[in-house]
C-alpha positions as CSV (number, residue, x, y, z in Angstrom):
1,X,-21.9,6.6,31.9
2,X,-20.8,8.7,34.9
3,X,-23.1,8.4,38.0
4,X,-24.6,11.4,39.6
5,X,-22.5,10.7,42.7
6,X,-19.3,10.7,40.7
7,X,-20.3,13.8,38.8
8,X,-21.2,15.7,42.0
9,X,-17.9,14.6,43.6
10,X,-16.0,15.7,40.5
11,X,-17.6,19.1,40.7
12,X,-16.9,19.4,44.4
13,X,-13.3,18.4,43.9
14,X,-12.9,21.0,41.2
15,X,-14.4,23.8,43.2
16,X,-12.6,22.9,46.4
17,X,-9.3,22.1,44.5
18,X,-8.9,18.7,46.3
19,X,-8.7,15.1,45.2
20,X,-12.0,13.3,44.7
21,X,-10.5,10.7,47.1
22,X,-10.7,13.2,50.0
23,X,-14.5,13.6,49.5
24,X,-15.8,10.6,51.4
25,X,-19.6,10.6,52.0
26,X,-19.3,11.8,55.6
27,X,-16.9,14.7,54.9
28,X,-18.7,17.9,55.9
29,X,-18.3,21.6,55.5
30,X,-15.4,22.6,57.8
31,X,-13.8,19.1,57.8
32,X,-11.2,20.1,55.3
33,X,-9.7,23.6,55.2
34,X,-10.7,24.1,51.6
35,X,-14.4,23.7,52.4
36,X,-15.3,26.9,54.2
37,X,-18.6,29.0,54.0
38,X,-17.5,30.9,50.8
39,X,-16.5,27.7,49.0
40,X,-19.7,26.1,50.1
41,X,-21.7,28.8,48.3
42,X,-19.5,28.4,45.2
43,X,-20.0,24.7,45.4
44,X,-23.8,24.8,45.5
45,X,-23.8,27.3,42.7
46,X,-21.5,25.1,40.5
47,X,-23.7,22.1,41.1
48,X,-26.9,24.0,40.3
49,X,-25.3,25.3,37.1
50,X,-24.0,21.8,36.0
51,X,-27.4,20.1,36.6
52,X,-29.5,23.2,35.4
53,X,-31.7,23.5,38.5
54,X,-31.9,25.6,41.7
55,X,-32.1,24.2,45.2
56,X,-34.8,25.6,47.4
57,X,-33.6,27.5,50.5
58,X,-35.0,24.8,52.7
59,X,-32.9,22.1,50.9
60,X,-29.8,24.3,50.9
61,X,-30.0,24.6,54.7
62,X,-29.7,20.8,55.0
63,X,-26.7,20.4,52.7
64,X,-23.9,19.8,55.2
65,X,-21.9,16.9,53.9
66,X,-21.0,15.1,50.7
67,X,-23.7,12.5,51.1
68,X,-26.4,15.3,51.8
69,X,-25.4,17.1,48.6
70,X,-25.4,13.9,46.4
71,X,-28.7,12.7,47.8
72,X,-30.3,16.2,47.2
73,X,-29.0,16.2,43.6
74,X,-30.2,12.6,43.0
75,X,-33.7,13.4,44.3
76,X,-33.9,16.6,42.1
77,X,-32.7,14.9,39.0
78,X,-34.9,11.9,39.4
79,X,-38.1,13.9,39.9
């Protein structure tokens, strides 16, 4: 079974059109050219759709790198 981390990274790779290998846990918005503010919004939207939930605005403000996003999804899914 695919882990949440692998699933989130797969979604991110698809939206950003990069290899999953590029998406190390500390890679943040702006670290790679493909991850700009527009793609960040598309990324959050795709994750919310895939996992069938919405992030609160407070949580969205804290989503700055791959690890932040994975951890937020894991917290939400495991509630």
